[in-house]
C-alpha positions as CSV (number, residue, x, y, z in Angstrom):
1,M,0.0,0.0,-0.3
2,T,1.4,3.8,-0.9
3,I,1.1,6.3,1.0
4,P,1.0,9.8,-0.2
5,L,2.7,12.4,1.6
6,L,1.1,15.8,1.6
7,R,3.8,18.9,1.1
8,P,2.1,21.9,2.0
9,T,3.1,24.8,0.2
10,H,2.7,28.2,2.6
11,L,3.6,31.8,0.7
12,W,4.9,34.2,2.6
13,E,5.8,38.1,2.0
14,C,7.0,41.0,3.7
15,R,4.8,44.3,2.3
16,L,7.4,46.8,3.9
17,C,10.4,45.5,1.4
18,G,8.6,43.0,-1.0
19,K,10.6,40.0,0.1
20,V,8.8,36.7,-0.8
21,D,9.1,33.1,0.9
22,V,8.2,29.6,0.8
23,T,7.6,27.1,3.4
24,H,6.5,23.1,3.4
25,E,6.2,22.7,6.9
26,A,2.5,21.0,8.0
27,R,2.3,22.1,11.5
28,P,1.0,25.8,12.1
29,H,4.2,28.2,11.9
30,S,5.2,32.0,10.7
31,R,8.1,33.4,9.0
32,F,10.4,36.2,10.2
33,H,13.1,38.0,8.4
34,A,15.7,41.2,9.1
35,C,14.0,43.5,6.7
36,P,15.9,46.3,5.6
37,K,12.7,48.6,5.7
38,M,12.7,48.2,9.7
39,R,16.2,48.7,9.6
40,G,17.3,45.0,9.8
41,L,15.1,44.4,12.7
42,T,13.4,40.8,13.1
43,T,10.0,41.4,11.0
44,P,7.4,39.0,10.2
45,M,6.3,38.1,6.8
46,Y,2.5,37.0,6.3
47,P,0.6,35.7,3.4
48,P,-0.1,37.3,0.6
49,G,-3.1,40.1,0.8
50,T,-2.5,40.1,4.8
51,K,-3.2,43.6,5.5
52,A,-0.9,45.0,8.5
53,K,0.9,47.6,10.0
54,V,4.1,47.2,11.3
55,E,5.8,49.6,13.6
56,A,9.1,49.5,15.9
57,K,8.4,50.4,19.5
58,E,11.3,51.8,21.4
59,R,11.7,51.1,25.0
60,E,10.6,53.9,27.5
61,D,12.2,52.7,30.8
62,Y,15.9,53.3,31.9
63,I,18.5,50.6,30.5
64,G,21.4,51.0,32.5
65,T,24.0,48.3,32.0
66,E,21.7,45.6,30.3
67,V,22.2,44.4,27.2
68,V,19.5,45.1,24.6
69,Q,18.4,45.7,20.9
70,L,19.4,48.8,19.0
71,D,18.1,50.1,16.1
72,P,21.1,49.9,13.7
73,E,20.7,53.3,12.3
74,R,19.5,55.1,15.4
75,G,21.3,53.7,18.0
76,R,18.2,53.5,20.2
77,P,17.2,50.7,22.1
78,V,13.7,48.6,20.9
79,A,11.6,46.9,23.0
80,Q,9.4,45.1,20.5
81,V,8.1,45.1,16.6
82,V,4.1,45.3,16.7
83,T,2.0,43.7,13.5
84,T,-1.6,44.9,13.8
85,R,-3.9,43.4,11.5
86,D,-7.5,43.6,11.3
87,D,-7.9,40.2,13.1
88,G,-5.6,41.1,15.8
89,E,-1.9,42.3,16.7
90,D,1.4,40.2,17.0
91,V,4.0,41.0,19.0
92,I,8.0,40.5,19.0
93,V,9.5,41.7,22.4
94,F,13.2,42.0,22.6
95,A,13.7,41.4,26.1
96,P,17.3,42.4,27.9
97,T,20.2,39.5,27.7
98,A,21.5,38.4,31.3
99,T,25.0,38.8,31.4
100,A,27.3,37.4,34.1
101,R,31.1,38.2,35.2
102,G,33.7,36.2,36.9
103,D,35.0,37.9,40.0
104,T,38.3,36.0,41.4
């Protein structure tokens, strides 16, 4: 008995920079890329025809010595990339990175 393997095709596009991509994953998933129109920040891609507004939000709290994601062009700390669609909102959060130092 032969069992056919289904290989779904998912099309993705970035409405900001025009990048397109294809994935063949059967499970639910998302696609991201470093978008040149968002100054290289990680930005989601969506199925063609999806209307979405993508914004980078600057961190508004004190940073101190934390290691944070910086906007490559402006040098300002970025807290999140927010994508607003007609049916909801997605957020990519850039949390501070923990560091350690060895005291001897």
